Structures are given as C-alpha cells and as structure tokens.
ZADO-1210 file (C-alpha; in nm, 4 decimals, padded with zeros to 6 digits):
<atoms>
<atom x="00.0000" y="00.0000" z="00.0000" code="GLY" pos="1"/>
<atom x="00.0919" y="00.3652" z="-00.0410" code="SER" pos="2"/>
<atom x="00.0357" y="00.6428" z="00.2136" code="HIS" pos="3"/>
<atom x="-00.1556" y="00.9514" z="00.0898" code="ASP" pos="4"/>
<atom x="-00.1585" y="00.7649" z="-00.2397" code="SER" pos="5"/>
<atom x="-00.2926" y="01.0568" z="-00.4485" code="PHE" pos="6"/>
<atom x="-00.0374" y="01.3192" z="-00.3404" code="SER" pos="7"/>
<atom x="00.1939" y="01.2796" z="-00.6431" code="TYR" pos="8"/>
<atom x="00.0277" y="01.5998" z="-00.7704" code="TRP" pos="9"/>
<atom x="-00.1002" y="01.8835" z="-00.5548" code="VAL" pos="10"/>
<atom x="-00.2032" y="02.2265" z="-00.6773" code="ASP" pos="11"/>
<atom x="00.0134" y="02.4952" z="-00.5207" code="GLU" pos="12"/>
<atom x="-00.1932" y="02.7614" z="-00.7025" code="LYS" pos="13"/>
<atom x="-00.5204" y="02.6607" z="-00.5324" code="SER" pos="14"/>
<atom x="-00.6230" y="02.7752" z="-00.1837" code="PRO" pos="15"/>
<atom x="-00.5008" y="02.5662" z="00.1087" code="VAL" pos="16"/>
<atom x="-00.7411" y="02.2844" z="00.1973" code="GLY" pos="17"/>
<atom x="-00.9921" y="02.2747" z="00.4835" code="PRO" pos="18"/>
<atom x="-00.7769" y="02.0072" z="00.6495" code="ASP" pos="19"/>
<atom x="-00.5350" y="02.2827" z="00.7612" code="GLN" pos="20"/>
<atom x="-00.5411" y="02.5129" z="01.0634" code="ALA" pos="21"/>
<atom x="-00.6621" y="02.8738" z="01.0234" code="THR" pos="22"/>
<atom x="-00.3106" y="03.0109" z="01.0862" code="ALA" pos="23"/>
<atom x="-00.1681" y="02.8000" z="00.8006" code="ILE" pos="24"/>
<atom x="-00.4472" y="02.9182" z="00.5685" code="LYS" pos="25"/>
<atom x="-00.3551" y="03.2803" z="00.6431" code="ARG" pos="26"/>
<atom x="00.0165" y="03.2200" z="00.5888" code="LEU" pos="27"/>
<atom x="-00.0503" y="03.0298" z="00.2673" code="ALA" pos="28"/>
<atom x="-00.1778" y="03.3444" z="00.0970" code="ARG" pos="29"/>
<atom x="00.1932" y="03.3914" z="00.0248" code="ILE" pos="30"/>
<atom x="00.2869" y="03.1792" z="-00.2787" code="SER" pos="31"/>
<atom x="00.6295" y="03.0868" z="-00.1333" code="LEU" pos="32"/>
<atom x="00.4537" y="02.9319" z="00.1668" code="VAL" pos="33"/>
<atom x="00.2443" y="02.7144" z="-00.0674" code="ARG" pos="34"/>
<atom x="00.5609" y="02.6065" z="-00.2489" code="LYS" pos="35"/>
<atom x="00.7088" y="02.4951" z="00.0857" code="ILE" pos="36"/>
<atom x="00.3808" y="02.3235" z="00.1788" code="MET" pos="37"/>
<atom x="00.4013" y="02.1257" z="-00.1443" code="LYS" pos="38"/>
<atom x="00.7398" y="01.9847" z="-00.0411" code="LYS" pos="39"/>
<atom x="00.5789" y="01.8491" z="00.2765" code="TRP" pos="40"/>
<atom x="00.2401" y="01.7505" z="00.1293" code="SER" pos="41"/>
<atom x="00.3725" y="01.5267" z="-00.1477" code="VAL" pos="42"/>
<atom x="00.4338" y="01.1740" z="-00.0169" code="THR" pos="43"/>
<atom x="00.4387" y="00.9866" z="-00.3499" code="GLN" pos="44"/>
<atom x="00.6080" y="01.0424" z="-00.6862" code="ASN" pos="45"/>
<atom x="00.4101" y="00.7900" z="-00.8911" code="LEU" pos="46"/>
<atom x="00.0633" y="00.8320" z="-01.0436" code="THR" pos="47"/>
<atom x="-00.2119" y="00.5799" z="-00.9611" code="PHE" pos="48"/>
<atom x="-00.1370" y="00.3952" z="-01.2864" code="LYS" pos="49"/>
<atom x="00.2363" y="00.3824" z="-01.2101" code="GLU" pos="50"/>
<atom x="00.1708" y="00.2656" z="-00.8531" code="GLN" pos="51"/>
<atom x="-00.0599" y="-00.0091" z="-00.9793" code="LEU" pos="52"/>
<atom x="00.1985" y="-00.1184" z="-01.2357" code="GLU" pos="53"/>
<atom x="00.4579" y="-00.1238" z="-00.9561" code="GLY" pos="54"/>
<atom x="00.2508" y="-00.3628" z="-00.7409" code="GLY" pos="55"/>
<atom x="00.0617" y="-00.1247" z="-00.5078" code="ILE" pos="56"/>
<atom x="-00.2881" y="-00.2568" z="-00.4320" code="ARG" pos="57"/>
<atom x="-00.4007" y="-00.0563" z="-00.1241" code="TYR" pos="58"/>
<atom x="-00.4672" y="00.3167" z="-00.1595" code="PHE" pos="59"/>
<atom x="-00.4970" y="00.5597" z="00.1335" code="ASP" pos="60"/>
<atom x="-00.7388" y="00.8373" z="00.0311" code="LEU" pos="61"/>
<atom x="-00.8391" y="01.1743" z="00.1811" code="ARG" pos="62"/>
<atom x="-01.1173" y="01.3678" z="00.0139" code="VAL" pos="63"/>
<atom x="-01.2582" y="01.7223" z="00.0290" code="SER" pos="64"/>
<atom x="-01.4975" y="01.9522" z="-00.1501" code="SER" pos="65"/>
<atom x="-01.3620" y="02.2922" z="-00.2558" code="LYS" pos="66"/>
<atom x="-01.5376" y="02.5469" z="-00.0346" code="PRO" pos="67"/>
<atom x="-01.7045" y="02.8129" z="-00.2467" code="GLY" pos="68"/>
<atom x="-01.7124" y="02.5974" z="-00.5601" code="GLU" pos="69"/>
<atom x="-02.0490" y="02.5301" z="-00.7226" code="MET" pos="70"/>
<atom x="-02.1665" y="02.1686" z="-00.7412" code="GLY" pos="71"/>
<atom x="-02.0606" y="01.8676" z="-00.5361" code="LYS" pos="72"/>
<atom x="-01.7250" y="01.7810" z="-00.6968" code="GLU" pos="73"/>
<atom x="-01.4718" y="01.6179" z="-00.4635" code="THR" pos="74"/>
<atom x="-01.0921" y="01.6261" z="-00.4747" code="TYR" pos="75"/>
<atom x="-00.8107" y="01.4366" z="-00.3103" code="PHE" pos="76"/>
<atom x="-00.6404" y="01.6502" z="-00.0473" code="ILE" pos="77"/>
<atom x="-00.3284" y="01.6624" z="00.1687" code="HIS" pos="78"/>
<atom x="-00.2737" y="02.0215" z="00.2764" code="GLY" pos="79"/>
<atom x="-00.3195" y="02.1276" z="-00.0859" code="LEU" pos="80"/>
<atom x="-00.5826" y="02.0056" z="-00.3321" code="PHE" pos="81"/>
<atom x="-00.4984" y="01.7150" z="-00.5616" code="GLY" pos="82"/>
<atom x="-00.6780" y="01.5802" z="-00.8678" code="ILE" pos="83"/>
<atom x="-01.0547" y="01.5235" z="-00.8883" code="LYS" pos="84"/>
<atom x="-01.1548" y="01.1943" z="-00.7256" code="VAL" pos="85"/>
<atom x="-01.3443" y="01.1005" z="-01.0422" code="TRP" pos="86"/>
<atom x="-01.0263" y="01.1256" z="-01.2533" code="ASP" pos="87"/>
<atom x="-00.8396" y="00.8999" z="-01.0097" code="GLY" pos="88"/>
<atom x="-01.1175" y="00.6401" z="-01.0063" code="LEU" pos="89"/>
<atom x="-01.1281" y="00.6292" z="-01.3863" code="LYS" pos="90"/>
<atom x="-00.7495" y="00.5820" z="-01.4011" code="GLU" pos="91"/>
<atom x="-00.7721" y="00.2875" z="-01.1610" code="MET" pos="92"/>
<atom x="-01.0660" y="00.1327" z="-01.3431" code="ASN" pos="93"/>
<atom x="-00.8761" y="00.1489" z="-01.6710" code="SER" pos="94"/>
<atom x="-00.5981" y="-00.0609" z="-01.5128" code="PHE" pos="95"/>
<atom x="-00.8520" y="-00.3118" z="-01.3761" code="LEU" pos="96"/>
<atom x="-01.0160" y="-00.3463" z="-01.7188" code="GLU" pos="97"/>
<atom x="-00.6788" y="-00.4534" z="-01.8591" code="GLN" pos="98"/>
<atom x="-00.5981" y="-00.6817" z="-01.5612" code="HIS" pos="99"/>
<atom x="-00.9212" y="-00.8673" z="-01.4680" code="PRO" pos="100"/>
<atom x="-00.7561" y="-01.0789" z="-01.1958" code="LYS" pos="101"/>
<atom x="-00.6151" y="-00.7847" z="-00.9993" code="GLU" pos="102"/>
<atom x="-00.7862" y="-00.6650" z="-00.6792" code="VAL" pos="103"/>
<atom x="-00.7504" y="-00.3241" z="-00.5148" code="ILE" pos="104"/>
<atom x="-00.8455" y="-00.1761" z="-00.1753" code="PHE" pos="105"/>
<atom x="-00.9581" y="00.1883" z="-00.1660" code="LEU" pos="106"/>
<atom x="-00.9599" y="00.3313" z="00.1860" code="ASP" pos="107"/>
<atom x="-01.1550" y="00.6588" z="00.2053" code="PHE" pos="108"/>
<atom x="-01.0548" y="00.7492" z="00.5603" code="ASN" pos="109"/>
<atom x="-01.0661" y="01.1304" z="00.5886" code="HIS" pos="110"/>
<atom x="-01.3348" y="01.3691" z="00.4651" code="PHE" pos="111"/>
<atom x="-01.3300" y="01.7494" z="00.4795" code="TYR" pos="112"/>
<atom x="-01.5950" y="02.0157" z="00.4055" code="ALA" pos="113"/>
<atom x="-01.8441" y="01.7487" z="00.2995" code="MET" pos="114"/>
<atom x="-02.2116" y="01.7227" z="00.3945" code="ASP" pos="115"/>
<atom x="-02.4358" y="01.4242" z="00.3164" code="ASP" pos="116"/>
<atom x="-02.5064" y="01.5504" z="-00.0354" code="SER" pos="117"/>
<atom x="-02.1314" y="01.5543" z="-00.1144" code="HIS" pos="118"/>
<atom x="-02.1043" y="01.1996" z="00.0207" code="HIS" pos="119"/>
<atom x="-02.3943" y="01.0716" z="-00.1894" code="HIS" pos="120"/>
<atom x="-02.2395" y="01.2398" z="-00.4957" code="PHE" pos="121"/>
<atom x="-01.9000" y="01.0765" z="-00.4257" code="LEU" pos="122"/>
<atom x="-02.0515" y="00.7339" z="-00.3534" code="ILE" pos="123"/>
<atom x="-02.2441" y="00.7453" z="-00.6815" code="ASN" pos="124"/>
<atom x="-01.9191" y="00.8346" z="-00.8595" code="ARG" pos="125"/>
<atom x="-01.7555" y="00.5282" z="-00.7028" code="ILE" pos="126"/>
<atom x="-02.0457" y="00.3113" z="-00.8189" code="ARG" pos="127"/>
<atom x="-02.0336" y="00.4599" z="-01.1711" code="SER" pos="128"/>
<atom x="-01.6576" y="00.4058" z="-01.1988" code="ALA" pos="129"/>
<atom x="-01.6456" y="00.0395" z="-01.0930" code="PHE" pos="130"/>
<atom x="-02.0033" y="-00.0961" z="-01.1257" code="GLU" pos="131"/>
<atom x="-02.0037" y="-00.4784" z="-01.1004" code="SER" pos="132"/>
<atom x="-01.6357" y="-00.4831" z="-00.9942" code="LYS" pos="133"/>
<atom x="-01.7405" y="-00.3668" z="-00.6445" code="LEU" pos="134"/>
<atom x="-01.7327" y="-00.6353" z="-00.3766" code="CYS" pos="135"/>
<atom x="-02.0185" y="-00.6121" z="-00.1255" code="CYS" pos="136"/>
<atom x="-01.9491" y="-00.6435" z="00.2465" code="VAL" pos="137"/>
<atom x="-01.8801" y="-01.0025" z="00.3472" code="GLU" pos="138"/>
<atom x="-01.7031" y="-01.1917" z="00.6224" code="CYS" pos="139"/>
<atom x="-01.3380" y="-01.0920" z="00.5739" code="VAL" pos="140"/>
<atom x="-01.2149" y="-01.4525" z="00.5852" code="GLU" pos="141"/>
<atom x="-01.4394" y="-01.5456" z="00.2903" code="TYR" pos="142"/>
<atom x="-01.2881" y="-01.2845" z="00.0619" code="VAL" pos="143"/>
<atom x="-01.0085" y="-01.4812" z="-00.0989" code="THR" pos="144"/>
<atom x="-00.8736" y="-01.4131" z="-00.4464" code="LEU" pos="145"/>
<atom x="-01.0663" y="-01.7185" z="-00.5667" code="LEU" pos="146"/>
<atom x="-01.3884" y="-01.5709" z="-00.4236" code="TYR" pos="147"/>
<atom x="-01.3185" y="-01.2398" z="-00.6023" code="MET" pos="148"/>
<atom x="-01.2372" y="-01.4094" z="-00.9340" code="TRP" pos="149"/>
<atom x="-01.5485" y="-01.6272" z="-00.9266" code="GLU" pos="150"/>
<atom x="-01.7715" y="-01.3222" z="-00.8704" code="LYS" pos="151"/>
<atom x="-01.5647" y="-01.1041" z="-01.1075" code="LYS" pos="152"/>
<atom x="-01.5131" y="-00.8495" z="-00.8276" code="HIS" pos="153"/>
<atom x="-01.1964" y="-00.6373" z="-00.8185" code="GLN" pos="154"/>
<atom x="-01.2567" y="-00.3483" z="-00.5759" code="VAL" pos="155"/>
<atom x="-01.3129" y="-00.3252" z="-00.2009" code="LEU" pos="156"/>
<atom x="-01.4168" y="00.0222" z="-00.0805" code="ILE" pos="157"/>
<atom x="-01.3673" y="00.1181" z="00.2861" code="PHE" pos="158"/>
<atom x="-01.5697" y="00.4250" z="00.3817" code="TYR" pos="159"/>
<atom x="-01.5080" y="00.5889" z="00.7195" code="HIS" pos="160"/>
<atom x="-01.8435" y="00.7654" z="00.7487" code="HIS" pos="161"/>
<atom x="-02.1817" y="00.6478" z="00.8860" code="PRO" pos="162"/>
<atom x="-02.3342" y="00.6597" z="00.5362" code="LEU" pos="163"/>
<atom x="-02.1570" y="00.3326" z="00.4560" code="TYR" pos="164"/>
<atom x="-02.4623" y="00.1658" z="00.6146" code="GLN" pos="165"/>
<atom x="-02.6817" y="00.2735" z="00.3225" code="GLU" pos="166"/>
<atom x="-02.4743" y="00.1041" z="00.0513" code="TYR" pos="167"/>
<atom x="-02.3960" y="-00.2695" z="00.0434" code="PRO" pos="168"/>
<atom x="-02.0676" y="-00.2143" z="-00.1455" code="PHE" pos="169"/>
<atom x="-01.9205" y="00.0166" z="00.1220" code="LEU" pos="170"/>
<atom x="-01.7192" y="-00.1622" z="00.3895" code="TRP" pos="171"/>
<atom x="-01.7136" y="00.0093" z="00.7313" code="PRO" pos="172"/>
<atom x="-01.3901" y="00.1826" z="00.8237" code="GLY" pos="173"/>
<atom x="-01.3474" y="-00.0385" z="01.1313" code="ASN" pos="174"/>
<atom x="-01.2807" y="-00.3331" z="00.8967" code="LYS" pos="175"/>
<atom x="-00.9577" y="-00.1558" z="00.7952" code="MET" pos="176"/>
<atom x="-00.7830" y="-00.0395" z="01.1150" code="PRO" pos="177"/>
<atom x="-00.4627" y="00.1546" z="01.0462" code="ALA" pos="178"/>
<atom x="-00.2947" y="00.2556" z="01.3746" code="PRO" pos="179"/>
<atom x="-00.0685" y="00.5597" z="01.3348" code="TRP" pos="180"/>
<atom x="00.2625" y="00.5991" z="01.5184" code="ALA" pos="181"/>
<atom x="00.2824" y="00.9797" z="01.4688" code="ASN" pos="182"/>
<atom x="00.6582" y="00.9954" z="01.5258" code="THR" pos="183"/>
<atom x="00.9727" y="01.1191" z="01.3519" code="THR" pos="184"/>
<atom x="01.1850" y="00.8534" z="01.5247" code="ASN" pos="185"/>
<atom x="01.2356" y="00.5356" z="01.3219" code="VAL" pos="186"/>
<atom x="01.3072" y="00.3220" z="01.6331" code="HIS" pos="187"/>
<atom x="00.9813" y="00.4357" z="01.7958" code="LYS" pos="188"/>
<atom x="00.7997" y="00.3655" z="01.4691" code="LEU" pos="189"/>
<atom x="00.9274" y="00.0076" z="01.4500" code="LEU" pos="190"/>
<atom x="00.8416" y="-00.0515" z="01.8161" code="GLN" pos="191"/>
<atom x="00.4900" y="00.0814" z="01.7503" code="PHE" pos="192"/>
<atom x="00.4478" y="-00.1447" z="01.4475" code="LEU" pos="193"/>
<atom x="00.5499" y="-00.4479" z="01.6535" code="GLU" pos="194"/>
<atom x="00.3146" y="-00.3555" z="01.9395" code="THR" pos="195"/>
<atom x="00.0115" y="-00.2914" z="01.7182" code="THR" pos="196"/>
<atom x="00.0690" y="-00.6133" z="01.5235" code="LEU" pos="197"/>
<atom x="00.0610" y="-00.8006" z="01.8533" code="GLY" pos="198"/>
<atom x="-00.2696" y="-00.6325" z="01.9402" code="GLU" pos="199"/>
<atom x="-00.4421" y="-00.6819" z="01.6040" code="ARG" pos="200"/>
<atom x="-00.7694" y="-00.8672" z="01.5802" code="SER" pos="201"/>
<atom x="-00.7258" y="-01.2361" z="01.5024" code="ARG" pos="202"/>
<atom x="-01.0280" y="-01.2488" z="01.2713" code="TYR" pos="203"/>
<atom x="-01.2843" y="-01.0271" z="01.1039" code="GLY" pos="204"/>
<atom x="-01.0749" y="-00.7301" z="00.9879" code="THR" pos="205"/>
<atom x="-00.7904" y="-00.6373" z="00.7611" code="PHE" pos="206"/>
<atom x="-00.4932" y="-00.4549" z="00.9192" code="HIS" pos="207"/>
<atom x="-00.2696" y="-00.1740" z="00.7962" code="VAL" pos="208"/>
<atom x="00.0850" y="-00.1310" z="00.9258" code="SER" pos="209"/>
<atom x="00.1671" y="00.2335" z="00.8507" code="GLN" pos="210"/>
<atom x="00.5435" y="00.2221" z="00.8042" code="ALA" pos="211"/>
<atom x="00.5653" y="00.6005" z="00.7825" code="ILE" pos="212"/>
<atom x="00.7325" y="00.8806" z="00.9753" code="LEU" pos="213"/>
<atom x="00.5321" y="01.1968" z="01.0426" code="THR" pos="214"/>
<atom x="00.7012" y="01.5398" z="01.0534" code="PRO" pos="215"/>
<atom x="00.6288" y="01.7667" z="01.3480" code="ARG" pos="216"/>
<atom x="00.6011" y="02.1448" z="01.3142" code="VAL" pos="217"/>
<atom x="00.9587" y="02.1871" z="01.4380" code="LYS" pos="218"/>
<atom x="01.0816" y="01.9256" z="01.1851" code="THR" pos="219"/>
<atom x="00.9284" y="02.1313" z="00.9051" code="ILE" pos="220"/>
<atom x="01.0617" y="02.4584" z="01.0527" code="ALA" pos="221"/>
<atom x="01.4187" y="02.3213" z="01.0708" code="ARG" pos="222"/>
<atom x="01.4171" y="02.1730" z="00.7200" code="HIS" pos="223"/>
<atom x="01.1762" y="02.4022" z="00.5334" code="LEU" pos="224"/>
<atom x="01.3297" y="02.3736" z="00.1880" code="ILE" pos="225"/>
<atom x="01.4408" y="02.0113" z="00.2029" code="ARG" pos="226"/>
<atom x="01.0898" y="01.8668" z="00.2284" code="GLY" pos="227"/>
<atom x="00.9616" y="01.5335" z="00.3560" code="LEU" pos="228"/>
<atom x="01.1491" y="01.3036" z="00.1203" code="LYS" pos="229"/>
<atom x="01.4950" y="01.4490" z="00.1854" code="ASN" pos="230"/>
<atom x="01.4449" y="01.5038" z="00.5589" code="THR" pos="231"/>
<atom x="01.2755" y="01.1856" z="00.6833" code="LEU" pos="232"/>
<atom x="01.2161" y="00.9306" z="00.4102" code="VAL" pos="233"/>
<atom x="01.5481" y="00.8805" z="00.2270" code="HIS" pos="234"/>
<atom x="01.7451" y="00.8320" z="00.5484" code="ARG" pos="235"/>
<atom x="01.5057" y="00.5920" z="00.7213" code="ASN" pos="236"/>
<atom x="01.3514" y="00.3817" z="00.4426" code="LEU" pos="237"/>
<atom x="01.6303" y="00.1191" z="00.4410" code="PRO" pos="238"/>
<atom x="01.5752" y="00.0457" z="00.8135" code="MET" pos="239"/>
<atom x="01.1977" y="00.0320" z="00.7615" code="ILE" pos="240"/>
<atom x="01.2471" y="-00.2060" z="00.4698" code="LEU" pos="241"/>
<atom x="01.4624" y="-00.4335" z="00.6882" code="ASN" pos="242"/>
<atom x="01.1707" y="-00.4519" z="00.9335" code="TRP" pos="243"/>
<atom x="00.9353" y="-00.5461" z="00.6478" code="VAL" pos="244"/>
<atom x="01.1701" y="-00.8230" z="00.5313" code="LYS" pos="245"/>
<atom x="01.1642" y="-00.9762" z="00.8801" code="ALA" pos="246"/>
<atom x="00.7821" y="-01.0007" z="00.8951" code="GLN" pos="247"/>
<atom x="00.5497" y="-01.2950" z="00.8419" code="LYS" pos="248"/>
<atom x="00.2007" y="-01.2696" z="00.6935" code="PRO" pos="249"/>
<atom x="-00.1077" y="-01.4566" z="00.8123" code="GLY" pos="250"/>
<atom x="-00.3069" y="-01.4523" z="01.1369" code="VAL" pos="251"/>
<atom x="-00.1488" y="-01.1981" z="01.3774" code="MET" pos="252"/>
<atom x="00.1166" y="-01.1242" z="01.1142" code="GLY" pos="253"/>
<atom x="00.1399" y="-00.8369" z="00.8677" code="VAL" pos="254"/>
<atom x="-00.1446" y="-00.7848" z="00.6252" code="ASN" pos="255"/>
<atom x="-00.1183" y="-00.4492" z="00.4427" code="ILE" pos="256"/>
<atom x="00.1925" y="-00.2320" z="00.4781" code="ILE" pos="257"/>
<atom x="00.2015" y="00.1304" z="00.3617" code="THR" pos="258"/>
<atom x="00.4959" y="00.3559" z="00.2860" code="SER" pos="259"/>
<atom x="00.5806" y="00.6994" z="00.1496" code="ASP" pos="260"/>
<atom x="00.7589" y="00.7220" z="-00.1883" code="PHE" pos="261"/>
<atom x="00.7062" y="00.3544" z="-00.2622" code="VAL" pos="262"/>
<atom x="00.9456" y="00.3536" z="-00.5587" code="GLU" pos="263"/>
<atom x="01.2572" y="00.4639" z="-00.3650" code="LEU" pos="264"/>
<atom x="01.3395" y="00.1088" z="-00.2559" code="VAL" pos="265"/>
<atom x="01.2030" y="-00.2334" z="-00.3574" code="ASP" pos="266"/>
<atom x="00.9086" y="-00.1752" z="-00.1251" code="PHE" pos="267"/>
<atom x="00.6244" y="-00.3387" z="-00.3194" code="ALA" pos="268"/>
<atom x="00.8392" y="-00.6329" z="-00.4320" code="ALA" pos="269"/>
<atom x="00.9551" y="-00.6901" z="-00.0725" code="THR" pos="270"/>
<atom x="00.5992" y="-00.6917" z="00.0643" code="VAL" pos="271"/>
<atom x="00.4720" y="-00.9161" z="-00.2169" code="ILE" pos="272"/>
<atom x="00.7576" y="-01.1622" z="-00.1572" code="ALA" pos="273"/>
<atom x="00.6324" y="-01.2189" z="00.2000" code="LEU" pos="274"/>
<atom x="00.3471" y="-01.4207" z="00.0459" code="ASN" pos="275"/>
<atom x="00.5999" y="-01.6909" z="-00.0410" code="ASP" pos="276"/>
<atom x="00.6159" y="-01.7675" z="00.3319" code="LEU" pos="277"/>
<atom x="00.2454" y="-01.8589" z="00.3227" code="LEU" pos="278"/>
<atom x="00.3085" y="-02.0926" z="00.0293" code="LEU" pos="279"/>
<atom x="00.5862" y="-02.2640" z="00.2258" code="GLU" pos="280"/>
<atom x="00.3450" y="-02.3192" z="00.5161" code="GLU" pos="281"/>
<atom x="00.0879" y="-02.4719" z="00.2785" code="ASP" pos="282"/>
</atoms>
C-alpha cells in the first residue's frame, strides 16, 4: 500500500485545503509558503497507474470539496488540493479493465468540508466508476482471491463515514484499522508497528501497518526547503524495509503495509515476496 496515495500531484496555485489550521491558511496566501507546503504535502512520486503497475494494491485516500465551488465535486487533499476523485477512479478502473484478476483496496478514511449531499455524490461516482467490480461487504475470511475471481469483483471500498450503512458495497472503516505511530523517530515507529501487530484482531478485519514517519512542526521549521522526502524518508527507508523483510504474513502477522515514496526502494516487491512464506506453510 501507499500512504496519501494521491499526493503525487497537488495544486500549489489553489487555496489551502480545509484540512489545515486557520493560521496555516492565512500564511498560505503567500505563494512561497504554498511552495514549501508542497514539499511536505507530497508523499508519493508515482501516479495511480504507475503505482498499480509497480505492485501497489491498497490506496490511502483523503477527500474534500472545494469550499465556495459550485456543485458537489470532490478532490483528493493533503494540505493542498490534488486531482478530482473522479479522474483517479477512472485511471484505476482502466488498469482493472486490462488486468481482470487484480484486486484493489480503496480506503476513504478522511473527509473534509463534505455534507451528506457531497457523500452521496462521491458514492455514486464510485459506483459509476467500478459498477459490477465492487465487492459487497462479506465476512473478511471469505474474501479470498478465488472468491473475487469467481464473482468477477476487483474493488473493495472502505468508507469511514456512517453513510456506509446505506450502501452494500461500502465496507465500514473499522474493517480496515490503520494505527498511526505519529513519530519522527524510526526506532519508535518500529516498536509501535510491533506492538500494534501483537494487538491486532485475530479475525474479522484487515490490518494496515503504517510504516511512515510523520514530521512535526519543528521538523518542518528546521528543514523548510528540504521537504519530507529528503528530511525523513530517504534516510530511514532502508531500516523500515529491513523490518518489512523480517515479517510474516497470516493470522497476527502483517497484512497491508504502507509507505511513502514507494518507488525509492524495492518496497512493493519486498511486501509481495512475503506471500511466499504462506506458500511454504501450505
């Protein structure tokens, strides 16, 4: 999986998003501030298509309306606005059309400046994009690849909002827990990942290990121009990847692992290779 999967492009010319504090919004009237924000908002270099081609199958998505804009259009957001959600969904569906045995997880876990009418608009867009590819809510343990292939399903949508109850193809957010370490320290991150794996539910849910470091305000202040990739990611990814290599999948093991800048190391290939351990057990 990729963290803030859509953030390969953010619009530094647009207003700052409603996910930011009022003080940041005021500061961001200065174009240089938005340029700096971009360096810290972008967590991926690859487009959805490129991520899919590289082996990414779980996508971490944050969505917002644009306050003041007419209509109900929704956009991906991480500090700054990204592409329209509809454009991203179409790009993913195009890949699935060409690869009918591939399955993806879309985790809509943060919503901003959206009322129920925005949600209904977005949910109908999701339905229009994927149609019969959408997998309805089922016991997690039943949803094997074989199950998906037999039903010709390719997409699981996790929707962290009460409206999921009105649509059979929306899985509740609590079926995709993703505990967040919220640290800049790689040793604390790895300890957190170990602890939360040990506490994960044995059955009935998926599980995301967020192998990501999160900058604090002082981190950004000290390294304004360098940005997230050069300050936190480059230096620590090798150690994070070593942790991934040491994991085992299966009950109480790793399930989905997310990272920033997934192409910087052999992240996807390393995670995928863990499945060989399950084959050995069989």
